[in-house]
C-alpha positions in Angstrom: 15.8 -24.8 -44.8 18.9 -26.7 -43.4 19.1 -28.5 -40.1 21.6 -25.9 -38.9 19.5 -22.9 -40.1 16.9 -24.3 -38.4 18.6 -24.8 -35.1 20.0 -21.2 -35.0 16.7 -19.9 -35.9 15.1 -21.8 -32.8 18.0 -20.5 -30.6 17.9 -17.1 -31.9 14.1 -17.3 -31.0 14.7 -18.3 -27.4 17.3 -15.7 -27.0 14.8 -13.1 -27.8 12.1 -14.4 -25.4 14.4 -15.1 -22.6 14.4 -11.6 -21.3 10.6 -11.7 -21.1 10.5 -15.1 -19.8 12.9 -13.9 -16.9 11.2 -10.5 -16.4 8.2 -12.8 -15.2 10.5 -14.7 -12.9 8.7 -13.3 -9.7 5.1 -11.4 -10.0 4.3 -9.5 -6.7 0.6 -7.9 -6.6 -1.9 -6.8 -4.1 -2.4 -3.8 -2.0 -1.8 -0.3 -3.4 -0.2 0.9 -0.3 2.9 -1.7 -0.9 3.7 -1.4 -4.4 6.1 1.7 -4.1 7.8 -0.1 -1.1 7.9 -3.1 -3.3 9.5 -1.3 -6.4 12.2 0.1 -4.3 12.7 -3.5 -2.6 12.7 -5.2 -5.9 15.6 -2.8 -7.3 17.7 -3.6 -4.1 16.8 -7.3 -4.3 17.9 -7.7 -8.0 21.3 -6.1 -7.3 22.1 -8.8 -4.6 20.3 -11.6 -6.8 20.6 -10.9 -10.4 19.5 -14.4 -11.2 15.9 -13.0 -10.4 13.8 -10.7 -11.7 10.6 -9.0 -10.2 7.5 -7.6 -11.6 5.4 -5.5 -9.4 2.1 -5.2 -11.1 -0.6 -2.5 -10.6 -2.7 -2.4 -7.9 -5.4 -5.1 -7.2 -6.3 -4.7 -3.6 -5.3 -6.7 -0.9 -8.3 -9.1 -1.8 -7.5 -9.2 -5.2 -3.7 -10.0 -4.5 -4.8 -12.8 -2.1 -7.2 -14.2 -4.7 -4.4 -14.3 -7.4 -1.7 -15.7 -5.2 -3.9 -18.9 -4.2 -5.0 -19.4 -7.9 -1.2 -19.3 -8.7 -1.6 -16.0 -10.9 1.1 -14.3 -9.0 4.0 -15.4 -6.9 3.7 -13.3 -3.9 1.0 -11.0 -2.9 1.2 -8.0 -0.3 -1.6 -7.4 1.9 -2.5 -4.4 4.3 -5.0 -6.6 6.5 -5.2 -9.9 8.2 -6.2 -12.9 6.2 -9.9 -13.8 6.4 -10.7 -17.4 7.6 -12.0 -18.4 3.9 -8.6 -17.2 2.5 -6.7 -19.3 5.0 -9.1 -22.1 4.2 -8.5 -21.7 0.7 -4.6 -21.9 1.2 -3.5 -18.6 1.9 -0.5 -18.0 4.3 0.3 -14.4 5.7 3.8 -13.3 7.2 3.8 -9.6 8.4 7.0 -7.8 7.5 6.3 -4.3 8.9 4.0 -1.6 10.1 3.5 1.6 8.5 1.2 4.7 10.2 -2.1 5.2 8.4 -2.2 8.8 8.3 -4.6 11.8 7.2 -3.0 13.2 4.2 -3.5 16.7 2.2 -1.5 18.6 -0.2 2.2 19.5 0.7 1.3 23.3 0.3 -1.7 23.3 2.4 -2.1 25.1 5.3 -1.8 23.4 8.7 0.3 20.5 10.2 -1.9 18.9 12.7 -5.3 17.9 13.3 -7.6 16.5 16.2 -9.9 13.4 16.4 -12.7 15.7 17.3 -11.9 18.0 14.2 -11.6 15.0 12.1 -15.2 13.8 13.3 -16.5 17.4 12.6 -15.2 17.4 9.3 -16.6 14.1 8.2 -19.9 15.1 9.9 -20.1 18.3 7.9 -19.6 20.6 10.6 -16.0 21.7 10.0 -15.9 22.7 6.2 -13.0 24.9 6.1 -9.0 24.9 6.6 -7.7 27.7 8.8 -6.8 29.8 5.5 -10.7 29.6 4.5 -10.0 26.9 1.8 -12.9 24.2 1.7 -12.0 21.0 3.2 -12.9 18.3 0.5 -13.1 14.7 2.0 -11.4 12.1 -0.2 -13.4 9.1 0.8 -12.6 5.3 0.5 -15.7 2.8 -0.1 -17.9 1.6 2.7 -16.1 -1.7 4.0 -12.9 -0.7 2.8 -9.9 -1.6 5.2 -9.1 2.1 5.7 -12.9 3.1 6.2 -13.1 0.4 8.9 -10.1 1.4 10.8 -11.0 4.9 11.1 -14.8 3.9 12.0 -13.2 1.7 15.0 -11.8 4.8 16.4 -14.6 5.7 18.4 -18.4 5.8 18.1 -18.2 9.7 17.1 -15.9 8.9 14.4 -18.1 5.9 13.3 -21.2 8.1 13.0 -19.3 10.9 11.3 -17.8 8.5 8.6 -21.3 7.0 8.1 -22.8 10.3 7.8 -20.3 11.4 5.1 -20.7 8.2 3.1 -24.4 9.1 2.8 -23.8 12.7 1.8 -24.2 13.6 -1.9 -21.0 14.8 -4.0 -18.7 13.2 -2.2 -15.5 11.8 -3.9 -14.7 8.0 -3.4 -11.3 6.8 -4.5 -11.5 3.0 -5.1 -7.6 2.3 -5.1 -4.8 3.6 -2.9 -3.3 5.4 -6.1 -6.6 6.8 -6.8 -7.0 8.4 -3.3 -3.3 9.7 -3.6 -3.9 11.5 -7.0 -7.1 12.9 -5.9 -5.4 14.3 -2.7 -2.7 15.7 -4.9 -4.8 17.6 -7.2 -8.0 18.5 -5.4 -7.9 21.8 -3.6 -8.5 21.5 0.1 -8.5 17.5 0.0 -8.2 15.6 3.1 -8.1 11.9 3.4 -6.4 8.7 4.8 -3.3 7.2 3.2 0.1 5.4 4.4 3.1 7.1 5.1 4.7 4.3 3.2 2.9 5.2 0.0 3.5 8.9 0.5 7.3 8.3 0.8 7.6 5.4 -1.7 5.9 7.0 -4.5 7.4 10.4 -3.7 3.8 12.0 -3.6 3.4 15.7 -3.0 1.6 15.3 0.1 2.0 15.6 3.7 1.1 13.5 6.6 -0.6 15.7 9.3 0.3 15.4 12.9 -2.7 13.6 15.0 -3.3 15.0 18.0 0.1 16.5 17.8 1.9 13.5 17.3 3.9 13.0 14.1 3.4 9.7 12.1 6.5 7.6 12.0 8.5 4.7 13.2 9.1 5.9 16.7 5.6 6.9 17.4 4.5 3.6 16.2 7.0 1.9 18.5 6.1 3.9 21.7 2.4 3.7 20.9 1.9 7.4 20.8 0.9 7.4 17.3 -2.5 5.3 17.1 -3.0 4.2 13.5 -1.1 1.7 11.3 -1.5 -0.9 8.8 0.4 -4.1 9.2 2.1 -5.2 6.1 2.0 -8.6 4.9 3.3 -11.0 2.3 0.9 -13.8 1.3 1.8 -17.0 -0.2 -0.7 -19.7 -1.6 0.1 -23.6 -2.1 3.8 -23.8 -3.1 6.3 -21.0 -2.6 8.7 -21.0 -5.5 12.6 -20.2 -4.9 12.4 -16.4 -6.2 9.7 -15.5 -3.7 11.4 -17.6 -0.5 14.5 -15.4 -1.7 12.8 -12.3 -2.0 11.0 -12.5 1.7 14.3 -13.4 3.1 16.1 -10.6 1.5 13.3 -8.2 3.0 14.4 -9.5 6.4 17.9 -8.9 5.8 19.6 -5.8 7.1 19.4 -4.3 3.3 15.9 -5.2 3.0 15.0 -3.8 6.6 16.8 -0.5 5.6 14.4 -0.1 2.3 11.4 -0.6 4.9 12.8 2.0 7.2 13.4 4.4 4.4 10.0 4.1 2.9 8.3 4.5 6.4 8.0 1.1 8.2 8.8 0.1 11.5 9.6 -3.4 12.1 8.5 -4.9 15.4 
């Protein structure tokens, strides 16, 4: 093989590989609640920054994303909870980018538009077993210790007792990831469970967010405090933050990025 042929072969190989290399330019992973929004954001970001390519990875949870970014396995993590002290000690740093309502969701075609805290406590305790049309209520649970579970338990002693009772009841359906929870809520007749408004909107789920005590979950009711449940969403970095990650976080704070957040059910304090 001549030197020219060899050089052309190497160049051809590099040209073939370069799209794959560029596709890993910015790797984002973490909580499933944020991934749909990040997909929308990545599309908008790449229009403005064609020099960067974003890969949004499958759900690994807030904890998994934080571990991955600290280890350098991904470039930017998304979390739906505050950083723990050991995560900060390991080098993780969090930057909030918005809040989204934590809602109780059910199928879009299900009867009813609202639910109250007493009704929820009775549903989790097994005292309220049917929707108004007679359909059986089937709770979609998150694991004990999950951030959603802990937020619901923290509402009141009655909710803590009711959710704890549900966790111990046989035959309950538990969803490990946010995407698992959304899938179950869509396909199980009479399903009811927690999810974020951001996930419902960004993933275009066939679900509806119930009014809570008559209050609709949206940016306005988060802002005025009338809707009580939310998740604060964070970007998490670890160690050195690359140029692409810095540019992406700056874009999220720009008018174009804020528009994406609003579109996907976020309030930006």
